C-alpha positions in Angstrom: 43.7 134.3 61.2 43.7 138.0 60.7 46.7 139.8 61.6 46.1 142.1 64.9 46.6 145.8 64.3 49.8 147.4 65.3 50.1 148.0 68.6 53.4 148.1 70.2 51.8 147.3 74.3 49.8 144.2 72.2 52.0 143.2 70.7 54.7 143.2 73.2 53.3 140.8 75.8 52.4 139.2 71.9 55.8 138.5 71.8 56.9 138.0 75.8 54.4 134.9 75.9 55.7 133.1 72.7 59.7 133.7 74.1 58.5 131.7 76.4 57.0 129.4 74.9 59.9 128.8 72.7 62.4 128.1 75.7 59.9 125.6 76.8 59.6 123.9 73.5 64.1 124.2 74.0 63.5 121.8 77.1 65.0 125.4 79.3 64.0 126.4 82.4 64.0 129.9 83.4 67.0 129.9 85.1 69.3 127.4 83.0 68.1 129.9 79.8 69.4 132.7 82.0 73.0 131.0 82.8 73.5 130.8 78.6 72.7 134.2 78.5 74.8 135.0 81.0 72.1 137.5 82.5 70.2 137.4 85.8 67.1 135.6 86.0 65.0 138.5 86.8 65.6 140.4 83.3 64.4 137.0 81.5 61.5 137.0 83.8 60.5 140.6 83.3 61.5 139.9 79.4 58.8 136.8 79.2 56.8 138.9 81.2 56.5 141.5 79.0 57.4 144.3 81.7 60.8 145.5 78.9 60.8 145.6 75.6 62.8 143.2 74.2 66.0 144.5 72.2 66.6 143.6 68.7 70.0 141.4 69.6 68.4 140.2 72.6 65.7 139.0 70.2 67.9 136.6 67.7 70.3 135.5 70.8 67.6 134.1 72.7 66.3 132.4 68.8 69.8 131.3 68.8 69.5 129.2 71.5 66.5 128.0 71.2 67.4 126.8 68.2 64.7 129.0 65.8 65.0 129.3 62.6 63.4 129.8 59.2 59.9 131.9 59.3 59.4 131.1 62.2 62.2 133.3 63.6 61.8 135.6 61.1 58.0 136.7 62.2 59.6 137.2 65.9 62.5 139.2 65.0 59.6 141.2 63.1 57.0 141.0 66.2 60.9 142.5 68.2 61.0 145.6 65.7 57.2 146.5 65.7 57.2 146.0 69.8 60.4 149.3 69.1 58.2 151.5 67.0 56.5 153.8 69.4 52.9 154.3 70.9 50.8 157.3 70.0 51.0 158.4 73.4 54.3 158.9 73.3 54.4 161.6 71.5 52.8 163.3 74.9 55.0 161.9 77.0 53.0 159.4 78.6 54.4 155.7 80.1 54.3 152.5 77.6 53.8 151.2 81.1 50.7 153.0 82.3 47.1 152.4 81.8 46.6 153.9 78.6 48.4 151.4 76.4 46.7 148.6 77.8 43.4 150.6 77.2 44.6 150.6 73.3 44.9 147.3 72.9 41.4 146.4 74.2 38.6 145.6 72.6 36.5 146.1 75.5 35.8 147.8 78.5 34.0 147.6 82.0 34.5 150.2 84.0 32.9 150.5 87.2 33.2 154.6 88.9 32.4 155.3 92.0 34.3 158.9 92.7 34.2 160.1 89.5 32.9 160.0 85.7 34.7 157.6 83.7 38.2 159.0 81.6 36.5 157.7 78.5 33.7 160.0 79.4 34.5 162.8 80.9 34.3 166.0 78.5 37.3 168.6 78.6 36.6 171.3 80.7 35.4 168.4 83.9 39.4 166.6 82.6 41.0 169.5 83.0 39.2 170.9 86.4 40.7 167.3 87.4 43.9 167.8 86.2 44.5 171.1 87.9 43.4 169.8 91.6 45.9 166.8 90.7 48.8 169.2 91.8 50.4 169.2 89.1 51.6 173.0 88.4 53.9 172.4 84.8 50.8 173.8 82.1 52.9 171.8 79.5 52.3 167.8 81.6 48.4 169.6 82.3 47.8 169.8 78.4 49.6 166.8 77.5 47.8 164.4 79.7 44.8 166.3 79.1 45.5 165.7 75.2 46.0 161.7 75.7 42.6 161.9 77.2 40.2 163.3 74.7 42.5 161.0 71.8 41.0 158.2 74.1 37.7 158.5 73.4 38.5 159.3 69.5 38.7 154.8 70.5 34.4 154.4 70.9 34.0 155.6 67.2 37.4 154.3 65.3 38.0 152.0 62.5 38.3 149.3 65.4 36.4 150.8 67.9 37.0 150.0 71.6 33.5 148.7 73.4 32.3 150.6 77.0 30.0 149.6 79.7 30.0 151.6 82.4 28.5 151.9 86.2 29.1 155.0 87.2 27.6 155.5 91.5 24.9 157.9 91.5 26.6 160.4 94.0 28.8 161.2 91.2 27.0 162.7 89.2 26.4 165.0 91.8 30.2 166.1 92.9 31.1 169.4 92.1 33.8 169.3 90.2 34.0 172.8 88.0 30.7 174.1 88.9 27.4 174.4 88.0 27.8 175.2 84.2 30.7 172.6 83.9 28.8 169.4 85.6 26.3 170.3 83.6 27.9 170.0 80.2 29.5 167.3 81.5 26.5 165.0 82.5 24.4 166.2 79.5 27.8 164.8 76.9 26.9 161.3 79.2 24.1 161.4 77.6 25.1 162.4 74.6 27.8 159.3 74.6 25.0 156.5 75.9 23.7 157.1 72.1 26.2 156.2 70.9 26.3 152.4 70.1 29.7 151.5 71.6 29.0 152.6 74.8 26.6 151.3 77.4 25.7 153.0 80.4 24.0 152.2 83.8 23.9 154.3 86.6 24.2 152.3 90.4 21.5 154.7 92.2 21.8 155.6 96.3 19.3 154.0 97.5 20.6 150.7 96.5 22.0 149.4 99.6 25.9 147.5 99.5 26.5 146.3 97.2 29.4 144.1 95.6 31.6 147.2 94.0 31.2 149.7 97.7 34.7 148.5 98.3 36.3 150.8 94.8 36.1 151.8 91.6 37.8 149.2 89.0 38.0 147.9 85.3 37.9 144.9 83.5 39.9 144.8 79.7 39.2 142.4 77.4 41.1 141.4 74.3 40.3 140.2 70.8 43.3 137.4 70.4 43.1 134.5 73.2 47.5 134.5 73.8 45.9 138.2 75.2 44.9 137.3 78.5 42.3 140.4 79.5 43.3 142.2 83.2 41.7 143.7 85.9 42.9 147.3 86.0 43.5 149.0 89.6 44.0 152.5 91.1 44.9 153.4 94.9 46.4 155.3 96.6 50.0 154.4 96.3 50.2 153.7 92.8 48.4 151.1 90.3 47.9 147.3 89.3 46.9 145.9 86.2 45.9 141.5 86.9 46.0 139.0 84.4 45.9 135.9 86.2 42.5 134.2 85.3 41.0 133.5 89.0 41.4 137.7 89.2 39.7 138.8 86.5 36.9 135.8 86.9 36.1 137.9 90.1 36.5 140.8 87.9 34.5 140.0 85.5 31.3 138.3 88.0 31.5 141.8 90.1 31.5 144.0 87.7 28.1 141.5 86.2 26.3 142.2 89.7 27.0 145.5 89.4 25.6 146.1 85.8 22.6 143.8 87.3 21.8 146.1 90.5 22.3 149.2 88.5 19.5 151.2 87.0 18.7 149.9 83.2 19.6 152.3 80.0 16.7 154.2 80.2 15.8 154.3 83.7 19.5 156.1 83.9 19.0 158.4 81.3 16.3 159.5 82.9 18.1 159.7 86.6 20.7 161.7 84.5 17.8 164.2 83.5 16.9 164.3 86.6 20.1 165.4 88.4 20.3 168.0 85.6 16.9 169.5 86.3 17.4 169.1 90.2 21.0 170.1 91.0 22.9 171.2 87.5 20.0 173.8 86.2 21.7 177.0 85.5 20.1 180.1 86.3 
């Protein structure tokens, strides 16, 4: 099997699951291993859930505890070193625990948006206006966040391209962000982006009655390797959450497929975008 790309968050998740499996093979409960390591149970739990990056010395101690040696131990230590290599987003001050590393690891994203254009499809001017409206007075922070958002879009056309399916509610096309010229350019960009082989775009017309996505936006992230579980990601007023339990992910996929089927097909969606440009955002 080919090896996955060197992406710290993905490797961290794989390392965490492998360490858990090794502990189970050694016949130790999480509590027993924690006592032997003189750690709190919560510390080992965070490591095995991929919530905390593992220190090289911690990794070596766990391998000794689980009696893992030879090539298998060497492979694990190499993974532990790879985890410590910073992702590209760190140069912009972005956190390893946010959405960006999760998306960067993914092979496919299914995004349902009810308020805004998806980040992967935003123009620079549209994104900048949103970041300014977020109330952040720090110009450097805004510039860094904008750079991250634009860098994310490169994934749609790189050597290992990210595939995007997006369902956008019609009223998003009519919501003013930045004024007439910004909105016109943004909608024209949607049409251009839909021509990419990695992008599929559908618009949910306002005329559609109550549908499965009426409660809000969500994103399904899918990964290439079986040991990296797919996720459902939600943003909310108090923060965000990424859920990997199969029941939640399965429900997210079923809901998105239902929305996909209910929305206009791509030719109909692009025709609607063009109509909104002419009716709402035509520049005098």
